[in-house]
C-alpha positions as CSV (number, residue, x, y, z in Angstrom):
1,M,-2.8,14.8,10.9
2,T,-3.2,15.1,7.1
3,L,-2.7,18.3,5.1
4,P,-5.6,19.3,2.7
5,G,-5.6,17.0,-0.3
6,V,-3.9,14.1,1.5
7,F,-6.0,10.9,2.0
8,A,-6.6,10.3,5.7
9,P,-6.1,6.7,7.0
10,I,-9.3,4.5,7.0
11,S,-10.0,1.0,8.2
12,D,-7.8,-0.8,5.6
13,S,-4.8,1.3,6.7
14,W,-5.3,0.4,10.4
15,R,-5.7,-3.3,9.6
16,L,-2.5,-3.2,7.6
17,A,-0.8,-1.4,10.5
18,E,-1.7,-4.3,12.8
19,A,-0.3,-6.8,10.2
20,L,2.9,-4.8,10.2
21,R,3.2,-4.9,14.0
22,R,2.7,-8.7,13.8
23,E,5.9,-9.0,11.7
24,R,7.8,-8.2,14.9
25,L,10.7,-6.5,13.0
26,G,13.8,-5.9,15.0
27,P,15.4,-2.6,15.6
28,G,17.2,-1.3,12.5
29,A,15.1,-3.4,10.1
30,R,14.5,-1.5,6.9
31,V,10.8,-0.9,6.0
32,L,9.5,0.7,2.8
33,D,6.0,2.2,2.8
34,L,4.8,2.8,-0.7
35,C,1.9,5.1,-1.5
36,T,2.3,6.3,2.1
37,G,-0.3,9.1,2.2
38,S,-0.3,10.4,5.8
39,G,2.6,8.0,6.6
40,V,0.8,6.0,9.2
41,L,2.5,2.7,8.2
42,A,6.0,4.3,8.1
43,L,5.3,5.8,11.6
44,V,4.3,2.3,13.0
45,A,7.6,0.9,11.6
46,A,9.6,3.8,13.1
47,Q,7.9,3.4,16.5
48,Q,9.2,-0.2,16.5
49,G,12.7,1.0,16.0
50,C,12.9,0.3,12.3
51,S,14.6,2.4,9.7
52,A,11.5,3.6,7.8
53,T,11.2,5.1,4.3
54,A,7.9,6.5,3.0
55,V,7.3,7.2,-0.7
56,D,4.4,9.0,-2.4
57,V,3.8,10.9,-5.6
58,S,2.2,13.8,-3.7
59,R,4.3,16.7,-2.4
60,R,1.6,17.3,0.3
61,A,1.8,13.6,1.4
62,V,5.5,13.8,1.7
63,M,5.2,17.0,3.8
64,T,2.5,15.3,5.9
65,V,4.8,12.4,6.7
66,R,7.6,14.7,7.8
67,L,5.2,16.7,10.0
68,N,3.7,13.5,11.5
69,A,7.2,12.1,12.2
70,R,8.2,15.2,14.0
71,R,5.0,15.3,16.0
72,N,5.6,11.6,17.0
73,H,9.3,12.1,17.8
74,V,10.4,9.4,15.3
75,R,12.6,9.5,12.2
76,V,11.1,8.7,8.8
77,R,12.8,9.3,5.4
78,A,10.0,10.7,3.2
79,L,10.7,10.7,-0.5
80,R,8.6,12.0,-3.4
81,G,8.3,9.9,-6.5
82,C,6.6,6.9,-8.3
83,L,6.8,3.7,-6.3
84,F,10.3,2.2,-6.2
85,E,12.0,5.0,-8.3
86,P,13.1,7.1,-5.4
87,V,14.9,4.2,-3.6
88,G,16.9,3.0,-6.6
89,D,18.4,-0.4,-6.0
90,E,17.9,-0.4,-2.2
91,Y,16.8,-3.6,-0.4
92,F,14.3,-3.8,2.5
93,D,13.3,-6.3,5.2
94,C,9.6,-5.4,4.7
95,I,7.6,-3.6,2.0
96,V,4.1,-2.4,3.0
97,S,1.5,-0.7,0.9
98,N,-2.1,0.4,0.8
99,P,-2.1,1.4,-2.9
100,P,-4.8,3.0,-4.9
101,Y,-7.2,0.2,-5.8
102,V,-10.6,1.8,-6.7
103,P,-11.6,0.9,-10.3
104,S,-12.2,4.0,-12.5
105,P,-13.8,4.8,-15.8
106,A,-10.4,5.3,-17.6
107,D,-7.1,3.5,-17.5
108,A,-5.1,6.7,-17.3
109,L,-4.2,7.6,-13.7
110,P,-4.7,11.2,-12.5
111,R,-1.5,13.3,-12.5
112,H,-2.7,15.8,-9.9
113,G,-5.1,16.0,-6.9
114,A,-6.3,13.9,-4.1
115,S,-7.8,11.2,-6.3
116,R,-4.3,9.9,-7.0
117,A,-4.7,8.1,-3.6
118,W,-7.5,5.9,-4.8
119,V,-8.0,6.0,-8.6
120,A,-6.4,2.8,-10.1
121,G,-7.5,2.3,-13.7
122,R,-10.4,0.3,-15.1
123,D,-9.6,-2.9,-13.2
124,G,-8.3,-1.2,-10.1
125,R,-4.9,-2.9,-10.5
126,K,-2.7,-0.4,-12.3
127,V,-0.6,0.5,-9.3
128,L,-0.9,-2.8,-7.5
129,D,0.4,-4.8,-10.5
130,A,3.5,-2.6,-10.7
131,I,4.2,-3.1,-7.0
132,C,3.8,-6.9,-7.4
133,D,6.2,-7.0,-10.4
134,D,9.0,-5.0,-8.8
135,A,8.8,-5.8,-5.1
136,P,11.0,-9.0,-5.3
137,R,13.9,-6.9,-6.6
138,H,13.8,-4.8,-3.4
139,L,13.3,-7.5,-0.8
140,R,16.2,-9.0,1.2
141,P,16.2,-12.8,1.6
142,G,13.5,-13.5,4.1
143,G,11.9,-10.1,3.7
144,A,8.1,-9.8,3.5
145,I,5.7,-7.7,1.5
146,L,2.3,-6.8,2.9
147,L,-0.4,-5.5,0.5
148,V,-4.0,-4.5,1.3
149,H,-6.9,-4.2,-1.2
150,S,-10.5,-5.1,-1.9
151,S,-11.6,-8.5,-3.0
152,L,-13.4,-6.7,-5.9
153,I,-10.1,-6.3,-7.7
154,D,-9.3,-10.0,-7.5
155,E,-7.1,-11.2,-4.7
156,H,-6.2,-14.3,-6.7
157,A,-4.7,-12.2,-9.4
158,T,-2.5,-10.5,-6.8
159,I,-1.3,-13.8,-5.4
160,A,-0.6,-15.2,-8.9
161,R,1.3,-12.0,-9.9
162,L,3.5,-12.2,-6.8
163,R,4.2,-15.8,-7.4
164,R,5.2,-15.2,-11.0
165,A,7.4,-12.4,-9.9
166,G,9.4,-14.8,-7.6
167,L,7.4,-14.9,-4.4
168,P,5.9,-18.4,-4.4
169,G,4.4,-18.3,-0.9
170,A,2.1,-15.4,-1.5
171,A,-1.2,-15.9,0.4
172,V,-4.1,-14.0,2.1
173,V,-3.3,-13.6,5.8
174,D,-6.2,-11.4,6.9
175,R,-9.7,-10.9,5.6
176,H,-12.5,-8.6,6.8
177,R,-16.0,-8.5,5.3
178,G,-18.0,-5.3,5.3
179,P,-20.2,-2.9,3.3
180,L,-18.8,-1.2,0.3
181,G,-17.0,2.0,1.2
182,P,-18.0,5.4,-0.2
183,L,-15.4,5.4,-3.0
184,M,-16.5,2.0,-4.3
185,R,-20.2,3.1,-4.0
186,E,-19.4,6.2,-6.1
187,Q,-17.9,4.0,-8.8
188,Q,-20.8,1.7,-8.6
189,R,-23.1,4.6,-9.4
190,A,-20.8,5.4,-12.3
191,G,-21.1,1.8,-13.6
192,T,-17.5,0.9,-13.0
193,V,-18.2,-1.4,-10.2
194,P,-21.0,-3.9,-10.9
195,A,-24.5,-3.2,-9.5
196,G,-25.9,-5.5,-6.9
197,I,-22.8,-5.8,-4.9
198,D,-23.3,-4.6,-1.3
199,E,-20.2,-6.0,0.5
200,E,-16.5,-6.5,-0.1
201,D,-13.7,-8.2,1.6
202,V,-10.6,-6.2,2.6
203,V,-7.7,-8.6,2.3
204,I,-4.1,-8.5,3.4
205,I,-1.7,-10.5,1.2
206,R,1.7,-11.5,2.5
207,A,4.6,-13.0,0.6
208,V,8.2,-13.7,1.6
209,A,11.4,-13.6,-0.5
210,G,13.6,-16.6,-0.6
211,E,17.3,-16.9,-0.9
212,R,18.9,-15.2,-4.0
């Protein structure tokens, strides 16, 4: 379920959930779900016996996660805040995120409303880049990060950013070709996404932390 104003999971969330299941994390592994929305990824982790933490800037999203955890009889720690701020200096065995990645006419991110779940600055990378930069400081040795986004915002830039941040093995581990979604179409009509593009790849990028 999702409360009004909370972005409901779509195909990229479900593909990322499958990638998270493939990690085969053991009971007690610590998983952080950033930009959690409805909490679907945190719930998948909790259902595998992991210690799951979900973070979102939206109060309604945090409430939705808590309600969904209760409905599914699992425990999820749901925190409100911006990306890694609510977890301080904590470390995790896996960080997973389906961040906002739709290009928008302005660089400024919305401070209120449902559009916080998808609006991501002119190049669609404002939230994604921040995650790439800070993730290595929150991964245990051998811990993995899984990120999903559109090929329209440059998967190569994500891989390069993760590698510069200290995760040299970053690579695409899943790719699905399909028509542009309604949010990308809307930005195409607004001129933010180039005309003439009818399809995009949804990619999942994985990187693993080495020894400290």
